[in-house]
C-alpha angles and dihedrals in degrees: 000000000000120000114238116236110215124202112243117250120260105257121214096209125073139191110283096028118134107235138177124217109239100181140026135035094318093051113155097019121122133209146142121273108250097181138003119212100204100186092053096039090234137125136200111228121197112253095359130109094013117192133185114243121193110222132195119229113275140156094280094044109026095182098044114204137137118332125190114223141159118267125207117268126201116262091231089065092057130079126191116246114224109233096220102045100025090224127120121262140178120246128237133175128234140170111252128209092277090055093251122136109242135177116252134190113249092211101049101016090228124140116260113227 
C-alpha cells in the first residue's frame, strides 16, 4: 500500500515574528521566531524553551560539555504580538488592494508586515 503524502498546513507565523508563549513551561515569555519547521508545525523561538544538550568534543568545542540551546515549540502554543499595542492577537488573511493575500491582525484589522 502506498503512503499518502499530505500537504503541510499553511502556517500563520513566520520567521522574524515577535511571539508570546501562551501555554507550557515557558508561558508568558516573548521572543522572535528564529526558524519555522513546517512539516512538524513547530517553531524555534529565541531565548524560549531552553534545553541542556550534552555535546561531545569537536573542533568548535574542544572540551565538549553541556550546552544550553532553544528547542522547538508547537505553533499552537504561540501567539503573535501586535507591534503597536504589544498585546497578543490572532492572524487572519485578506486580499489587499493590489490583489495580494496578506496577513492581518484579528484585533485591529491592520496588515502585518
